[in-house]
C-alpha positions as CSV (number, residue, x, y, z in Angstrom):
1,M,38.6,-0.1,9.6
2,P,35.3,-1.2,11.2
3,M,35.3,-4.4,9.1
4,L,39.0,-5.0,10.0
5,R,38.2,-4.7,13.7
6,S,35.2,-7.1,13.2
7,I,37.5,-9.7,11.5
8,Q,40.0,-9.4,14.3
9,S,37.4,-9.9,16.9
10,V,36.2,-13.1,15.1
11,L,39.7,-14.5,15.1
12,K,40.1,-14.0,18.8
13,R,37.1,-16.3,19.6
14,P,38.3,-19.9,20.1
15,L,35.2,-21.6,18.8
16,R,34.7,-19.2,15.9
17,L,35.4,-20.8,12.5
18,L,36.7,-18.5,9.8
19,A,33.6,-17.5,7.9
20,I,33.8,-13.9,6.6
21,S,31.0,-13.8,4.1
22,V,30.3,-11.5,1.2
23,C,26.8,-11.3,2.6
24,L,28.0,-9.0,5.4
25,Y,26.5,-5.5,4.7
26,T,27.7,-5.4,1.1
27,P,25.6,-3.2,-1.1
28,A,23.7,-5.1,-3.8
29,V,25.3,-4.5,-7.1
30,L,24.0,-7.3,-9.3
31,A,21.4,-6.5,-11.9
32,E,18.1,-8.3,-12.4
33,T,18.7,-11.0,-15.0
34,P,16.1,-12.7,-17.3
35,L,16.2,-16.4,-17.8
36,T,16.0,-17.4,-21.4
37,E,16.2,-20.6,-23.6
38,T,19.9,-19.9,-24.2
39,D,20.6,-20.4,-20.5
40,F,19.8,-24.1,-20.7
41,N,21.7,-27.1,-22.0
42,R,20.0,-29.0,-24.8
43,F,18.9,-32.6,-24.3
44,N,17.5,-35.2,-26.7
45,S,13.7,-35.3,-26.5
46,A,13.3,-39.0,-27.1
47,Q,15.8,-39.7,-24.3
48,A,13.8,-37.4,-22.1
49,E,10.7,-39.5,-22.7
50,V,12.5,-42.6,-21.6
51,G,13.6,-40.7,-18.6
52,R,10.0,-39.7,-17.8
53,L,9.1,-43.4,-17.4
54,L,12.2,-44.2,-15.4
55,F,11.5,-41.2,-13.1
56,Y,8.1,-42.6,-12.1
57,D,9.1,-46.3,-12.1
58,K,10.1,-48.0,-8.9
59,I,12.1,-50.6,-10.8
60,I,15.3,-48.7,-10.1
61,S,15.0,-49.0,-6.4
62,G,16.4,-51.9,-4.4
63,N,13.0,-53.2,-3.1
64,R,11.0,-51.9,-6.1
65,N,8.9,-49.7,-3.7
66,I,10.1,-46.2,-4.4
67,S,10.7,-44.0,-7.4
68,C,12.4,-40.7,-8.0
69,S,9.0,-39.1,-8.1
70,T,8.1,-40.3,-4.6
71,C,10.4,-37.6,-3.1
72,H,10.3,-35.2,-6.1
73,H,6.8,-35.1,-7.3
74,P,5.5,-32.1,-9.3
75,A,2.4,-32.1,-7.2
76,F,4.5,-30.9,-4.3
77,G,6.8,-28.5,-6.2
78,T,9.2,-31.4,-7.2
79,S,9.9,-32.0,-3.5
80,D,7.9,-33.8,-0.9
81,G,6.6,-31.2,1.6
82,L,8.5,-32.8,4.5
83,S,11.4,-31.4,6.6
84,L,13.4,-34.6,6.2
85,G,12.6,-37.1,3.6
86,I,11.0,-40.5,4.1
87,G,12.7,-42.8,1.7
88,E,12.9,-46.6,1.5
89,G,10.2,-48.2,3.6
90,G,7.9,-45.3,3.7
91,V,4.3,-45.4,2.5
92,G,2.4,-42.7,0.6
93,L,3.3,-39.5,-1.1
94,G,4.1,-35.9,-0.1
95,P,3.3,-34.6,3.3
96,A,1.0,-37.6,3.8
97,R,3.8,-40.1,3.5
98,T,4.3,-42.2,6.6
99,T,7.2,-44.1,8.0
100,G,6.0,-47.6,7.4
101,T,5.2,-50.5,9.7
102,G,6.6,-53.7,10.9
103,S,9.8,-55.0,9.3
104,D,9.4,-52.7,6.3
105,R,9.4,-49.5,8.3
106,I,12.2,-47.0,7.7
107,E,15.4,-47.5,9.6
108,R,16.2,-43.8,9.7
109,R,15.1,-40.6,8.1
110,V,16.8,-39.1,5.1
111,P,19.2,-36.6,6.8
112,R,18.3,-33.6,4.6
113,N,15.4,-31.9,2.9
114,A,14.5,-33.2,-0.6
115,P,15.7,-30.4,-2.9
116,A,13.4,-29.2,-5.7
117,L,14.3,-30.0,-9.4
118,W,13.5,-26.7,-11.1
119,N,15.9,-25.5,-13.8
120,L,18.6,-28.0,-13.1
121,G,19.5,-28.1,-16.8
122,A,20.8,-24.6,-16.7
123,K,24.3,-24.1,-18.1
124,E,25.6,-22.3,-15.1
125,I,25.0,-25.2,-12.7
126,N,28.2,-27.0,-12.1
127,T,27.6,-28.3,-8.5
128,L,24.7,-30.1,-7.0
129,M,23.5,-31.3,-3.5
130,H,23.3,-29.3,-0.3
131,D,27.0,-29.9,0.4
132,G,28.1,-29.7,-3.2
133,R,29.5,-33.2,-3.2
134,I,28.7,-33.7,-6.9
135,S,30.4,-31.3,-9.3
136,K,32.0,-31.0,-12.6
137,S,35.7,-31.8,-12.3
138,D,38.2,-34.1,-14.0
139,I,40.0,-35.0,-10.8
140,Y,39.1,-38.7,-11.3
141,G,39.3,-38.7,-15.1
142,N,35.6,-39.1,-15.6
143,K,34.5,-35.4,-15.7
144,F,32.9,-35.4,-12.3
145,N,33.9,-35.2,-8.6
146,T,31.4,-37.5,-6.8
147,P,31.3,-39.9,-3.8
148,A,32.0,-42.7,-6.3
149,Q,35.4,-41.1,-7.1
150,E,37.2,-43.1,-9.8
151,W,34.4,-45.7,-9.8
152,L,31.9,-43.4,-11.5
153,P,31.3,-44.8,-15.0
154,Q,32.4,-42.9,-18.1
155,G,29.9,-41.3,-20.6
156,L,27.6,-39.3,-18.3
157,N,26.2,-36.3,-20.2
158,S,25.9,-33.8,-17.4
159,V,26.4,-33.1,-13.7
160,L,22.6,-33.8,-13.4
161,A,23.2,-37.3,-14.8
162,A,26.0,-37.9,-12.4
163,Q,23.7,-36.9,-9.5
164,A,20.9,-39.1,-10.7
165,L,23.0,-42.2,-9.9
166,F,23.3,-41.6,-6.2
167,P,19.8,-41.9,-4.8
168,M,19.8,-45.4,-6.3
169,T,22.7,-46.4,-4.1
170,S,21.5,-44.7,-0.9
171,E,20.3,-47.1,1.7
172,T,17.8,-44.7,3.2
173,E,16.6,-43.3,-0.1
174,M,16.2,-46.0,-2.7
175,A,18.6,-48.9,-2.3
176,G,17.4,-50.5,1.0
177,S,19.8,-52.4,3.3
178,N,22.3,-55.1,2.3
179,E,20.0,-57.7,4.0
180,E,17.0,-56.8,1.9
181,N,17.9,-57.0,-1.7
182,E,20.8,-57.5,-4.2
183,V,21.1,-53.7,-4.9
184,G,21.6,-52.9,-1.2
185,G,24.0,-55.8,-0.8
186,A,26.1,-54.8,-3.8
187,R,26.4,-51.2,-2.8
188,N,27.5,-52.3,0.6
189,D,30.5,-53.9,-1.0
190,R,31.3,-51.0,-3.4
191,I,29.1,-48.2,-4.6
192,D,29.5,-49.0,-8.3
193,Y,28.5,-52.7,-7.9
194,A,24.9,-51.7,-7.5
195,W,24.4,-50.0,-10.9
196,P,24.8,-53.0,-13.2
197,I,22.1,-54.8,-11.2
198,I,19.7,-51.9,-11.8
199,A,20.6,-51.7,-15.5
200,K,20.0,-55.4,-15.9
201,R,16.5,-55.0,-14.5
202,V,15.7,-52.2,-16.9
203,R,17.1,-53.8,-20.0
204,G,15.3,-57.0,-19.2
205,I,12.0,-55.3,-19.8
206,P,11.3,-55.4,-23.6
207,A,9.4,-52.0,-23.6
208,Y,12.4,-50.3,-22.1
209,A,14.8,-52.0,-24.4
210,D,12.9,-50.8,-27.4
211,R,12.7,-47.3,-26.2
212,F,16.4,-47.1,-25.4
213,I,17.3,-48.5,-28.9
214,N,15.1,-45.9,-30.5
215,A,16.4,-43.0,-28.4
216,F,20.1,-43.6,-28.3
217,D,22.3,-43.9,-31.4
218,T,24.9,-45.8,-29.4
219,I,22.5,-48.6,-28.5
220,D,21.7,-51.3,-31.0
221,H,20.5,-54.1,-28.7
222,A,19.4,-54.5,-25.1
223,G,22.7,-55.7,-23.9
224,Q,24.2,-52.3,-24.4
225,I,21.8,-50.6,-21.9
226,T,24.0,-49.8,-18.9
227,I,23.5,-47.4,-16.0
228,V,25.0,-44.6,-18.1
229,P,22.1,-44.2,-20.6
230,I,19.7,-44.7,-17.7
231,A,21.2,-41.8,-15.9
232,N,21.4,-39.7,-19.1
233,A,17.8,-40.3,-19.8
234,L,16.8,-39.3,-16.3
235,A,18.9,-36.1,-16.6
236,A,17.3,-35.3,-20.0
237,F,13.8,-35.6,-18.5
238,I,14.5,-33.6,-15.4
239,A,16.3,-30.9,-17.3
240,T,13.6,-30.5,-19.9
241,E,10.4,-31.2,-17.9
242,F,11.1,-28.8,-15.0
243,I,12.2,-25.7,-16.8
244,S,10.4,-22.7,-15.2
245,T,10.6,-19.3,-16.9
246,D,7.0,-18.2,-17.0
247,S,6.5,-16.4,-13.6
248,P,5.0,-13.0,-13.1
249,Y,8.5,-11.7,-12.5
250,D,9.6,-13.1,-15.9
251,L,6.6,-11.3,-17.5
252,W,7.7,-8.1,-15.8
253,L,11.2,-8.4,-17.0
254,N,9.9,-8.9,-20.5
255,G,8.0,-5.7,-20.5
256,D,4.6,-6.4,-18.8
257,K,4.9,-3.7,-16.1
258,Q,1.5,-4.8,-14.7
259,A,2.6,-8.3,-13.9
260,L,3.8,-7.4,-10.4
261,S,1.6,-5.9,-7.7
262,P,2.8,-2.8,-5.8
263,L,3.7,-5.0,-2.9
264,Q,5.7,-7.3,-5.1
265,L,7.5,-4.3,-6.7
266,Q,8.4,-3.1,-3.2
267,G,9.7,-6.5,-2.4
268,K,11.7,-6.6,-5.6
269,D,13.4,-3.3,-4.8
270,L,14.2,-4.5,-1.3
271,F,15.6,-7.8,-2.6
272,F,17.9,-6.1,-5.0
273,G,18.6,-3.1,-2.8
274,K,18.3,-2.4,0.9
275,A,17.8,-6.0,2.1
276,T,20.9,-7.2,0.0
277,C,19.3,-10.6,-0.7
278,S,20.7,-10.6,-4.2
279,N,24.3,-10.6,-2.9
280,C,23.9,-14.3,-2.4
281,H,20.7,-15.0,-4.4
282,S,22.1,-13.6,-7.6
283,G,21.6,-14.1,-11.3
284,A,18.8,-15.5,-13.3
285,L,18.5,-18.5,-11.0
286,F,18.7,-16.4,-7.9
287,S,21.8,-18.3,-6.5
288,S,25.5,-17.5,-6.4
289,H,26.0,-21.3,-6.1
290,S,28.2,-20.7,-3.1
291,F,28.0,-22.1,0.4
292,K,26.8,-20.2,3.5
293,A,26.3,-21.0,7.2
294,L,23.0,-19.8,8.7
295,A,23.0,-21.7,12.0
296,L,19.7,-23.3,11.2
297,P,18.2,-25.4,14.1
298,A,19.8,-28.8,14.0
299,Y,18.0,-32.1,14.3
300,G,17.6,-35.5,12.6
301,P,20.3,-38.2,12.0
302,G,22.6,-35.7,10.3
303,R,24.6,-36.5,7.2
304,T,27.6,-37.6,9.2
305,R,31.1,-38.3,7.9
306,A,32.3,-41.9,8.3
307,F,34.3,-41.2,11.4
308,D,31.8,-38.9,13.1
309,P,30.4,-40.3,16.3
310,I,27.5,-37.9,16.7
311,A,24.3,-37.2,14.8
312,R,25.3,-33.9,13.3
313,D,25.5,-32.3,9.8
314,T,28.6,-30.3,9.2
315,G,27.7,-29.4,5.7
316,R,30.2,-28.4,3.0
317,I,33.2,-29.5,5.1
318,G,32.2,-33.1,4.5
319,E,33.1,-32.6,0.9
320,S,35.9,-30.0,1.0
321,D,37.6,-31.0,4.2
322,R,38.2,-27.3,4.8
323,I,37.6,-26.1,8.3
324,E,36.1,-22.8,7.1
325,D,33.4,-24.8,5.3
326,A,31.9,-26.2,8.5
327,Y,28.1,-25.8,8.7
328,R,27.9,-24.2,5.3
329,F,25.3,-25.3,2.8
330,R,24.6,-24.4,-0.8
331,V,22.7,-21.2,-1.4
332,P,19.4,-22.4,-2.9
333,M,17.9,-21.2,-6.2
334,L,14.6,-19.3,-5.6
335,R,12.4,-19.8,-8.6
336,N,9.2,-21.6,-7.5
337,I,10.4,-21.2,-3.9
338,A,6.8,-20.7,-2.7
339,L,6.0,-24.2,-3.8
340,T,8.8,-26.0,-2.1
341,A,8.3,-25.5,1.7
342,P,9.7,-26.3,4.2
343,Y,12.9,-24.3,3.9
344,G,16.5,-24.8,4.7
345,H,18.8,-27.8,4.1
346,N,16.8,-29.7,6.8
347,G,13.4,-28.1,6.2
348,A,13.5,-26.2,9.6
349,Y,11.0,-23.5,8.7
350,P,7.5,-24.1,7.1
351,T,7.0,-20.6,5.7
352,L,8.9,-18.1,3.7
353,K,8.3,-15.5,6.4
354,E,9.9,-17.6,9.1
355,M,12.8,-18.3,6.8
356,I,13.4,-14.7,6.1
357,N,13.1,-13.9,9.8
358,H,15.8,-16.4,10.5
359,H,18.0,-14.5,8.0
360,R,17.2,-11.3,9.9
361,D,18.4,-12.6,13.3
362,P,19.7,-16.2,13.1
363,L,20.5,-16.6,16.8
364,T,17.2,-15.2,18.1
365,S,15.3,-17.3,15.5
366,R,17.1,-20.5,16.4
367,A,16.6,-19.9,20.2
368,A,12.9,-19.5,19.6
369,W,12.6,-22.6,17.4
370,T,10.7,-25.6,18.9
371,T,10.7,-29.2,17.7
372,D,7.0,-29.2,16.7
373,I,7.9,-26.8,13.9
374,A,9.7,-29.6,12.0
375,N,7.4,-31.6,9.7
376,L,8.6,-35.1,10.7
377,P,6.1,-38.0,10.2
378,A,5.8,-40.0,13.4
379,A,8.4,-42.7,14.0
380,P,8.4,-43.5,17.7
381,W,11.4,-45.8,17.3
382,L,13.4,-42.8,16.1
383,E,12.4,-40.3,18.8
384,K,15.6,-40.6,20.7
385,I,17.7,-39.6,17.8
386,D,15.5,-37.0,16.1
387,F,16.5,-34.2,18.4
388,V,19.5,-35.7,20.3
389,I,21.9,-33.2,18.7
390,M,20.1,-30.3,20.4
391,Q,21.3,-31.7,23.8
392,D,25.0,-31.4,22.8
393,R,26.1,-28.1,24.3
394,L,29.5,-28.1,22.6
395,E,28.1,-28.9,19.2
396,T,25.5,-26.2,19.6
397,R,28.2,-23.7,20.4
398,R,30.1,-24.7,17.2
399,Q,27.1,-24.4,15.0
400,T,26.1,-21.0,16.3
401,A,29.7,-19.7,16.2
402,N,29.8,-19.9,12.4
403,I,27.3,-17.6,10.8
404,D,27.8,-16.1,7.3
405,I,25.0,-13.6,7.3
406,S,24.3,-10.3,8.9
407,L,21.8,-8.3,7.0
408,P,20.6,-4.7,7.3
409,K,17.6,-4.1,9.5
410,I,14.2,-4.5,7.9
411,D,10.8,-4.3,9.5
412,E,7.8,-6.6,9.4
413,S,6.1,-4.8,6.5
414,E,9.3,-5.1,4.5
415,V,9.3,-8.9,5.3
416,E,5.8,-9.1,3.9
417,A,7.0,-7.3,0.7
418,L,9.9,-9.7,0.3
419,V,7.5,-12.7,0.7
420,A,5.3,-11.2,-2.0
421,F,8.2,-10.8,-4.3
422,L,9.4,-14.4,-3.8
423,E,5.9,-15.5,-4.6
424,S,6.1,-13.7,-7.9
425,L,8.9,-16.1,-8.9
426,T,6.4,-19.0,-9.2
427,G,6.0,-20.1,-12.7
428,E,2.5,-20.5,-14.2
429,Q,3.0,-24.1,-15.3
430,A,4.6,-25.1,-12.0
431,Q,1.6,-23.4,-10.1
432,S,-1.0,-25.2,-12.2
433,K,0.9,-28.5,-12.1
434,R,0.4,-29.2,-15.7
435,F,2.9,-32.1,-16.1
436,V,2.5,-35.4,-17.8
437,I,2.6,-38.3,-15.3
438,P,2.4,-41.7,-16.9
439,A,-0.6,-43.8,-15.7
440,T,1.6,-46.9,-16.1
441,V,5.3,-47.7,-16.5
442,P,7.0,-50.6,-18.4
443,S,7.8,-52.5,-15.2
444,G,4.1,-52.7,-14.3
445,L,4.8,-51.5,-10.8
446,P,2.3,-48.9,-9.4
447,V,2.9,-45.2,-10.1
448,D,2.6,-42.9,-7.1
449,M,-0.3,-40.5,-7.5
450,P,-1.4,-37.8,-4.9
451,E,-4.5,-38.6,-3.0
452,N,-5.9,-35.2,-3.8
453,K,-7.1,-35.3,-7.4
454,A,-6.7,-31.6,-7.7
455,L,-2.9,-32.1,-7.4
456,Q,-2.8,-34.4,-10.4
């Protein structure tokens, strides 16, 4: 009856969107789950090696000045350390990346935080992106539901391969504007017009052509290299390179009861018990892959829908068109979470402690948030839009009316224990950054390397 009365009170509020979440005071019932080799899809190792070169090669960007690794570098936890990404036109790598100068400077920030790439080859992953706009589905007859709809090419080997196509066509991420290069111009006409241009660049490089012919049974000559094997190679690399199953928590699950400290064990018990974190962060990847509204502080250009006149991000509703999905974002996976700050779909909080505290009391946390907390490299020409949404009283009311989380009370010492447990999810290889980064790539374009040699 108390829950029924709570639901009735929600329905009586005119601005309240219907978001009754399973996170509301539900006792944790999901067991701790180990992550094993059988949880992952298998990919061809030769194709993954081609993907490694492509991942670090700027040839697949419109202006040949940014690669996948620029925003997803293993030195920075396969992200970039920024609240909102600095894509096409930026200079540098990781938190040191700047917004560029002169006519090459960025025209706007990437509207969301660059997600980490850990364990994306897991079999249970059917949906990607903060709003889930890329998913397995045969709605368009090509196995995936994506922004390209029926124009997505056939033959992609995974949802990860489908996802790999879209940064290449994003003006702010890799494509550049329609006035700058042929890729940007083509995608401005129709999204799938850009991919053949990128594929032509790649197959025109003899070293790539040879590698594709050797790695793909379906390719006998360079002319058969299309965007599909390029995306499949990138997916094979990401899925195999960034597997992480070697954390202290994994050791503990496999029988080493000394692998976790007393504080981490306390945090683990809280996570799966009193704090009810595992209701949403469930399973071996620590995510239910559902979408929740947390009322995070709003800023930046927003990932707006085509008809939206204001700089806001309404989250999952942009894909689903369901009013109850407004301001919901995908529940993130938590392995290696200590390496992937800042946190939230827009990188609103720089530490795990601050992010947990937001979960404890979203409205209080949001009210206390200040603009200097966001890690946004300086761009004076964007200052007017960076925080303009915070001045919109009605939009603020809509955002704060839709919250999917209300957790049991925990004290500061319990927060510290939860942080300690989350840190125990960091894999040993991920922590040591032992990843093979090619010194050169077939295009001859420069490979981004962190300035700090200790991060290489």
